[in-house]
C-alpha positions in Angstrom: -12.0 8.2 -21.4 -9.7 6.6 -23.9 -11.1 3.0 -25.2 -8.9 0.1 -24.6 -5.7 -0.7 -26.2 -5.9 -2.8 -29.2 -5.3 -6.6 -29.2 -2.0 -7.4 -29.5 -1.0 -9.4 -32.5 -1.5 -13.1 -32.3 1.0 -15.2 -30.9 3.2 -12.1 -29.2 3.3 -11.8 -25.8 1.6 -8.1 -26.3 -0.5 -6.1 -23.4 -3.8 -7.5 -24.5 -4.9 -10.2 -21.9 -7.0 -13.2 -23.2 -10.9 -12.6 -21.9 -10.8 -15.5 -19.9 -7.9 -14.8 -18.2 -9.9 -11.4 -17.5 -12.9 -13.0 -16.6 -10.8 -15.4 -13.8 -9.0 -12.2 -12.6 -12.4 -10.3 -12.3 -13.8 -13.6 -10.2 -10.7 -13.6 -7.9 -11.1 -9.6 -7.5 -14.4 -9.8 -6.4 -13.9 -12.5 -3.8 -10.9 -10.8 -2.7 -13.0 -7.9 -2.1 -15.7 -9.6 -0.3 -13.6 -11.7 1.6 -10.8 -9.1 3.0 -8.2 -9.8 6.1 -6.3 -7.4 8.3 -2.5 -7.0 8.4 -0.8 -10.3 9.8 -4.0 -12.2 9.3 -4.2 -12.9 5.5 -4.9 -16.4 5.8 -8.2 -17.1 3.4 -6.2 -14.3 1.3 -3.1 -16.3 0.8 -4.8 -19.8 0.1 -6.9 -17.9 -2.4 -4.0 -15.9 -3.9 -2.0 -19.5 -4.2 -4.5 -21.5 -5.7 -4.8 -19.0 -8.5 -1.2 -19.1 -8.9 -1.2 -22.9 -8.9 -3.9 -23.4 -11.5 -2.0 -21.2 -14.0 1.0 -23.4 -13.5 3.2 -21.5 -11.0 5.4 -23.8 -8.3 3.8 -21.8 -5.2 5.2 -21.9 -1.3 3.4 -20.4 1.3 4.1 -19.1 4.7 7.1 -16.9 3.6 7.6 -14.0 5.9 3.9 -14.9 7.8 1.2 -15.6 5.1 3.4 -14.6 2.5 2.9 -16.3 -1.2 5.6 -16.9 -3.8 4.5 -18.5 -7.3 7.8 -19.1 -9.3 7.0 -20.0 -13.3 9.9 -20.9 -15.2 10.3 -20.7 -18.6 14.3 -21.5 -19.7 17.1 -19.6 -19.0 17.0 -15.8 -18.5 16.3 -13.0 -16.4 14.1 -13.0 -13.3 11.5 -10.9 -12.9 9.3 -10.2 -9.8 5.6 -8.8 -9.7 4.5 -7.6 -6.3 1.3 -7.4 -4.7 -0.3 -6.9 -1.3 -2.4 -9.4 0.8 -3.8 -7.2 3.7 -6.9 -5.0 3.9 -7.6 -2.4 6.5 -9.9 -1.6 9.9 -12.4 0.7 7.8 -16.5 -0.2 7.4 -17.4 -0.2 3.1 -20.0 2.1 2.4 -19.5 1.2 -1.5 -23.2 -0.4 -2.1 -20.9 -2.8 -4.5 -22.8 -6.3 -5.1 -19.7 -7.6 -3.5 -19.0 -5.1 -0.8 -17.4 -6.5 2.5 -19.4 -7.2 5.5 -16.2 -8.9 7.2 -15.3 -8.2 10.8 -12.1 -9.0 12.8 -10.6 -8.8 15.9 -7.6 -6.0 15.9 -4.2 -6.2 17.7 -5.7 -4.9 20.8 -8.6 -7.2 20.3 -11.4 -5.2 19.3 -13.9 -6.3 16.9 -13.7 -4.0 13.7 -15.2 -3.8 10.4 -12.4 -4.8 7.3 -12.4 -3.4 3.9 -10.0 -3.5 0.8 -9.7 0.0 0.9 -6.5 0.7 -0.9 -6.7 -1.6 -3.7 -4.7 -4.8 -2.6 -7.4 -7.2 -3.8 -7.1 -5.3 -7.2 -3.2 -5.6 -7.2 -3.7 -9.3 -6.5 -6.0 -10.0 -9.1 -4.1 -8.0 -11.8 -0.5 -10.0 -10.5 -2.3 -13.5 -11.2 -4.3 -12.1 -14.7 -0.6 -11.0 -15.7 0.8 -14.4 -14.7 -1.8 -16.3 -16.6 -1.3 -13.7 -19.7 2.5 -14.6 -19.9 1.9 -18.8 -19.2 -0.3 -18.5 -22.2 2.7 -16.9 -24.3 5.9 -18.7 -23.2 6.9 -19.0 -26.9 7.5 -14.9 -26.5 9.8 -14.4 -23.5 12.8 -16.4 -21.5 13.5 -16.5 -17.8 11.9 -16.9 -14.8 8.5 -14.7 -13.2 8.0 -14.5 -9.7 4.9 -13.5 -8.4 4.9 -12.0 -4.9 2.0 -11.8 -2.4 3.3 -9.7 0.2 1.5 -10.0 3.9 1.2 -6.7 6.2 1.7 -4.1 3.7 -0.4 -1.8 6.1 1.4 -1.6 9.4 4.6 -1.4 7.1 6.2 -4.5 8.2 5.4 -7.4 5.7 8.6 -6.4 3.2 10.9 -6.4 6.1 9.4 -10.0 7.4 9.9 -11.5 3.5 13.5 -10.4 3.7 14.3 -11.4 7.2 12.7 -15.0 6.3 14.9 -15.3 3.5 13.2 -14.3 0.6 15.8 -13.7 -1.6 18.2 -16.8 -0.4 15.3 -19.0 -1.1 13.8 -17.9 -4.5 16.7 -15.7 -6.1 17.5 -11.7 -6.6 15.3 -10.6 -9.6 16.8 -8.6 -12.0 13.9 -6.3 -11.9 11.4 -5.9 -9.4 7.7 -4.4 -10.2 4.8 -3.3 -8.6 1.6 -0.8 -9.1 -0.7 1.1 -7.1 -4.3 1.7 -7.3 -4.8 5.7 -7.5 -7.9 8.1 -8.1 -7.1 8.5 -11.8 -9.2 7.8 -14.6 -9.3 3.7 -15.1 -6.8 2.6 -18.2 -4.6 5.2 -17.1 -1.2 4.7 -15.6 1.3 7.3 -14.0 5.1 7.4 -13.4 7.3 9.8 -11.4 10.1 11.6 -12.4 11.0 11.6 -8.7 10.0 10.0 -5.1 6.9 7.7 -5.6 6.5 7.4 -1.9 7.2 9.3 1.5 9.4 7.4 3.9 7.5 6.6 7.0 7.7 6.2 10.7 4.9 4.8 12.8 5.4 5.5 16.4 3.4 4.4 19.6 3.8 6.7 22.4 2.3 5.8 25.7 2.1 8.7 28.6 1.7 7.7 32.5 -0.6 9.4 34.7 -1.8 9.1 38.1 -5.4 7.7 38.5 -8.5 8.1 40.4 -12.1 9.5 40.6 -13.4 11.7 38.4 -14.6 13.9 41.4 -11.2 14.9 42.6 -9.2 15.3 39.4 -6.7 17.7 41.7 -5.5 14.5 43.1 -4.7 13.3 39.8 -2.6 13.5 36.5 -4.8 13.1 33.7 -3.3 11.2 31.2 -6.3 11.9 28.7 -5.4 15.7 29.2 -2.1 15.1 28.8 -2.4 13.1 25.7 -5.1 15.8 24.1 -2.4 18.3 24.6 0.4 16.2 23.3 -1.9 16.1 20.0 -2.3 19.5 19.6 0.9 20.7 20.2 2.8 17.9 17.9 0.7 20.0 15.0 2.8 23.1 15.8 5.9 20.8 14.6 5.0 20.7 10.9 3.3 24.4 10.9 5.9 26.0 13.0 9.5 23.9 13.1 9.6 22.4 9.8 10.7 24.9 6.7 7.9 25.5 4.7 9.6 24.1 1.4 9.5 20.5 3.0 6.7 17.9 2.5 5.9 16.9 5.9 3.0 15.0 7.1 2.5 14.1 11.3 -1.1 12.4 12.0 -2.1 11.3 15.6 -4.2 8.5 14.1 -5.2 6.8 17.5 -5.9 7.8 20.8 -6.8 5.2 23.8 -7.1 5.9 27.1 -10.0 4.5 30.2 -12.5 2.6 30.4 -15.1 4.3 32.4 -16.1 8.2 32.3 -15.8 8.4 36.1 -12.3 7.1 36.7 -9.2 8.9 35.3 -7.2 6.5 33.9 -3.4 5.6 34.6 -2.4 6.3 31.2 -3.1 6.7 27.6 -1.8 5.7 24.4 -1.0 7.7 21.0 -0.4 6.3 17.4 1.7 8.8 15.2 2.9 8.5 11.7 5.2 10.9 10.4 5.8 10.8 6.7 8.5 12.9 4.7 10.5 12.6 1.3 13.7 12.0 2.8 15.3 10.3 5.8 17.2 13.2 7.2 13.3 14.9 7.4 12.1 11.9 9.4 14.9 11.7 11.8 14.6 15.6 12.5 10.8 15.3 13.0 11.2 12.3 15.4 13.8 14.3 17.5 11.0 17.1 17.7 8.3 14.7 18.6 10.4 13.3 21.4 11.2 16.6 22.5 7.8 17.7 22.6 6.1 14.3 24.5 8.9 15.0 26.9 8.1 18.5 27.4 4.4 17.9 27.6 4.9 15.4 30.0 7.1 17.0 32.4 4.5 20.4 32.1 1.8 18.1 33.6 3.6 16.5 36.5 3.5 12.8 34.8 5.5 10.7 37.4 6.9 8.4 34.6 8.9 9.3 31.6 7.0 8.3 28.6 7.7 5.5 26.4 8.1 6.2 22.5 8.5 3.4 20.5 8.9 2.8 16.9 6.5 0.0 15.4 7.7 0.6 11.8 9.6 2.4 9.4 10.1 2.5 5.5 12.3 4.6 3.7 11.0 7.0 0.5 11.2 5.2 -2.5 12.8 6.8 -5.7 13.0 4.4 -8.8 15.9 3.8 -10.8 15.6 6.5 -13.7 16.6 4.1 -16.7 14.4 1.4 -15.3 11.1 4.3 -15.0 12.2 5.5 -18.7 12.0 1.6 -19.9 8.5 1.1 -18.1 7.2 4.4 -19.3 8.2 3.6 -23.1 6.7 -0.1 -23.0 3.2 1.4 -21.2 3.3 4.0 -23.8 3.0 1.4 -26.4 0.5 -0.6 -24.9 -2.0 2.2 -23.8 -0.8 5.1 -26.1 1.0 8.0 -24.8 -1.9 9.9 -24.1 -3.0 7.2 -21.3 0.7 7.5 -19.6 0.7 10.3 -17.5 3.4 11.9 -14.6 3.0 11.5 -11.1 4.2 14.5 -8.4 6.0 13.2 -5.3 3.5 11.9 -2.6 3.0 11.3 0.7 1.5 8.1 0.5 4.0 5.3 1.8 4.6 1.9 1.7 7.2 -0.9 2.4 8.2 -1.9 -1.2 11.5 0.1 -1.1 12.6 -2.5 1.9 12.2 -5.0 -0.9 14.1 -3.1 -3.4 16.8 -2.4 -1.0 20.4 -3.3 -1.9 20.7 -2.4 -5.4 17.6 -4.5 -6.8 16.5 -2.8 -10.0 12.9 -1.7 -9.5 9.8 -0.1 -11.0 6.8 1.4 -9.4 3.9 3.1 -11.0 0.0 4.3 -10.2 -2.6 2.5 -11.9 -6.3 4.8 -12.7 -9.2 3.2 -10.9 -11.8 5.6 -11.5 -14.6 4.7 -14.0 -16.0 7.5 -16.5 -19.6 7.5 -14.3 -17.9 8.2 -10.8 -15.6 10.6 -12.7 -18.4 12.5 -14.1 -20.4 12.8 -11.1 -17.5 14.0 -8.9 -17.5 17.6 -7.9 -15.5 20.2 -10.1 -15.2 21.7 -13.6 -11.3 20.9 -13.7 -9.3 17.2 -13.7 -7.8 18.7 -10.5 -11.2 19.6 -8.9 -12.5 16.5 -9.9 -9.5 14.1 -8.3 -10.0 16.1 -5.2 -13.6 15.3 -4.9 -13.0 11.8 -5.6 -13.1 9.1 -3.1 -9.6 8.4 -2.1 -7.4 5.4 -1.2 -8.3 4.2 2.4 -12.0 5.9 1.9 -14.9 3.7 3.3 -16.2 4.9 -0.6 -13.1 3.4 -2.1 -14.6 1.7 -5.2 -12.3 0.9 -8.0 -13.8 0.3 -11.3 -12.8 -3.1 -12.1 -13.9 -3.5 -15.5 -11.8 -0.9 -16.8 -9.0 -0.8 -13.9 -8.0 -4.5 -13.8 -7.3 -5.0 -17.5 -5.2 -2.3 -17.5 -3.7 -3.3 -14.4 -2.9 -6.6 -15.9 -1.4 -5.1 -19.3 0.6 -2.8 -17.0 2.4 -5.6 -15.3 2.5 -7.9 -18.1 4.2 -5.1 -20.1 6.8 -4.0 -17.5 7.9 -7.4 -16.9 8.3 -8.0 -20.7 11.3 -5.1 -20.7 13.0 -7.6 -19.0 12.0 -11.0 -20.0 11.5 -10.2 -23.9 13.8 -7.0 -24.2 13.5 -5.7 -28.0 
């Protein structure tokens, strides 16, 4: 692991944040990690984030697009830069063993109690955004313009960005001249990675409900079993990617949930599947959606389902590919901040999020990956090569996902500050 970047020149708004700024950001991170909240229910997280922004002098508005938070730090005439971070966590039971590990539970959308964990790094993103704003607030003599810090709700359900825009985010706070975001990734902490193509995939989430004819488990021949029908659909959907999509296409189709019935002796009336489709283009998403629809309907007809299936699009977000000129400026800024050896390239990924909806309409934007794996975790990962170790590390959404905040958070603060300064203090 490379050592941290050297301190910036005194008085300049350089990349190295002050020790007390990092200490407060670290405290915020640990508090947010220990108290995660599900998408759409981020009340405490939003309040904590808003309070931290007020402490550094931001004018703060809450309740935007749900529990969204917008902090505004004005510093004279100039461009506006928005830093986006996410408020929500996931229904995952934490198994990191961290002293600040989450033991939280909450009711999910179906009214079931589920464990909750920041298994994707959103807590780290929030703390880094506050840290970057605090650092820039200390160095106002080195930049001009307006810094906007956005805490976005409901990213994991791909619904928060659309809700913010619908609630007049840009009409109320102005369209930024530059929109920035970063995301935790299983790379060595202290590194950032930029993409030369798509950074995130387009994603479409479906809820599929199929109807059977319920009855007694002793007389299945008198019923239409929706559980068996749903199981058939799960298997048949896998053949779409394996046999109906060109091998050169990057596509993922996952059935992440299947709900049916309440008693082992009763054949239920219906079953519901949660499906996600991910691809690098809208054209491919549309094509796979059409194939899913055809497959579901054919399975229902073959099973004798008495009712047409219902396929509902729950959310959709396009793939994200940043502006090449913006990406080049950001990469150059990060190379100056961290050294070229700590700035890597990121390949196209099927990970998805709704950041592209915030950048829609021609807003210049940049997005990069932030390494979060500490030296000890890297050494203990199986494999000899970097590729083998990356494959063996706990990835985002894993119950064992545990960023090395002591290394990743300072880098995240510095990366956001350096990115913001490409517009607020251009060379």
